[in-house]
N, C-alpha and C positions, 0 to 999 in steps of 0.2 A: 879324601876328596870332599870338597864342599858340595852339599846337596843342591840340586837344581830345584827351581820352583816350577810348578805346573804352568804358571803364567808365562814363564820364560822359555818354555820348550821350543817354541817356534824360532827362537834366535840362537839356538845352540849351534856351535861351529862343528860341523862334521867333515870338514875338508880332508882331514887325515885319512879318511876312508876312500876318497875318490879313486885311487889306483886299483882298488879291489872290487869296485862296483861296475858292472858292465851290462850291455844289452838294455832291454826295456826296464830293468830295475834302476837304471840311472835316473830316470824321472821319478820313480816311486820313492827311492831312498831319501831324497831331499824334500819330499812333500811335507806339508804342515800337519800337525796333530789334528785328528778328526778326518783326515784323508788317508793317511798311512800311520802305522803304529811304531815306526822306527825311533822317532824322537821320544816316545813314551818308554821304550826299552832303554834308551840312553838315560832318561830320567830315573828309572828304577835302578840302574847301575850305580848311581851316585848315593844310594841309600845304604850301600854295603861297602865294606873294606875287608879284603882277605877272604871273600866268599868264592865258592865255585857254583856258577850258574849252569843249568842244563837247558840246552836248546834242542827240542825234539822236532826235527824236520829241517835239516840244513838248507835244502834246495840250493840257492845260489850263494848262500852265506851271509846275506844282509842282516838277518836277525842276530847272528853270532857277532857280526861286526858291531852292531849297535850295543849289544850287551857288554862288549869288551871295552867300551868307552872309558870306564874307570880302570886304569891299568893295575890297580891294587887287587882286582878280581880276576878270576880265571873262568873261561867258558869252555864247556865240553859240548860240542854240537854233534848230533846223531842224525843219520839218514840211512836208508837201506841201499842207496846207490849214490855215487858221487856225481852231482849235477852242476857243480861250480864251473863257471866259464873261465874265471880268472883264478890263478893260484893265490891263496890267502895264507901268508906265512907271518903271523903275528905271535909274539911270545906268550900272550895270555889266551890264545885260542887253540884248542885241540879238536880236530875233526875225526870222527869215528864212523866207519861205514859198517853198521850192524844194528840189530834190534836193541834199543836202549834198555829194555826191560831185563836184558841179560846182565846189566850193570846195576842191579837193584840197590846195592849199598850206596853208590854214588848218587842215585836219584833221591833216595830217602835222606841223605845228608845235605842236599842242596836247599838253601833257603828260598830259591826262586827257580821254578821250572816254566819254560815257555813251551807250549804245545801248539804247533802250527804244521799239521800234516795234510792228509788227503781230504779232510772235512766231510767224512761220510758218517761221523758219529760213532763208528765202531772202535777204531783205535783210541779215540778220545775217551770213550766209556771204559775201555780196557785199562788205560792209564789211570783214570779217576778211581776205578774200583781197586786197582793195585795200591794206589796211595792211601785210600781209605782203609783198606784191610791191613795195611802196615803202619797205621797210626802216624802218617806223615804230619809234620808240624809246620811246614812252610807255606809258600804261596804258589799257586798255579795260575799262570797267565795264559788265557785262551784267545787265539785269533779266529776271526771269521765266525763268531757265534750266531750271527743272523744271516749267513750267506745262503742257507738252504733249509729245508724242513728238518732234515736229519740233525743238523747242528742246533737249530732252535729247540728241538725236542730234547737233545742232550743237555743244553743249557738249562732248560726249564726243569729237567729232572734232577739237577744237582741239589743235594740236601744241605751242604755246608753253606756258610755265609758267602755271598757272592756280590760283587760290585760291577755294575755295567760301566766300563770306561770308554765306551765308543766315542763319546764327545772329544776325548783327547787321545784316542787310539786310531783304529782302522775303521773306515766308513762301513765295512761289512760286519762290524761288531767285534769288540774287544772286551773280554770279561776277566775279572780277577776272582779266584776262588781262595778263600781264607780258611785254611785247615785249623788254625789256632788263633783265636781272637786275642790271646795274650801276647801275640807276636809283637815285640817291642818296636821293630822296624815299622810295622804298620801303624801301631798306635801313636807313634811319634812323628807321623808324616802327614802330608797333605793328600795322600792317596785316598784316605777316607772321605775327603771332600773334593771330588774330582773338579769342581769349579775353581779350586785353589783357594777357597775362602778359609 
């Protein structure tokens, strides 16, 4: 799939997902970058082909949908309960109701993990520590890094290279943690220059 440009994220066509988005997420899913993070997730999906992404925190399934934009990739989405209002049955998304840390091999093999759960800093820290201790080499995308004190403290305490992508992500803060600066996908992308320059 051809990579999208950060400058073009606002014009991405997401209509194929309309049947799967319901309730108050209907407004959020189509919001522009800097308001919501879904278009940034679509953008990230275009940097990979044949990858398996991990979505930690399914909720209503919108992040999994956005990550599934590039059909050459697969998404495994985890939550501890099924909260989806609409059934989502797409060939490149698998939903699992369980603790994702029980599937450690799949997490560690994924080039991109999205972490968007309760935002109390506790599970976020647990995931970050797990990835660090197991020499993870991919990218960790965090939602809501500025939504409360616990998340700000978690973000500030990260020792790996990190990039604030709030201007093209979610208004409440979107951050990218780079576990391996030699990551070819990152080095060859406009992600290192969030303004798209």
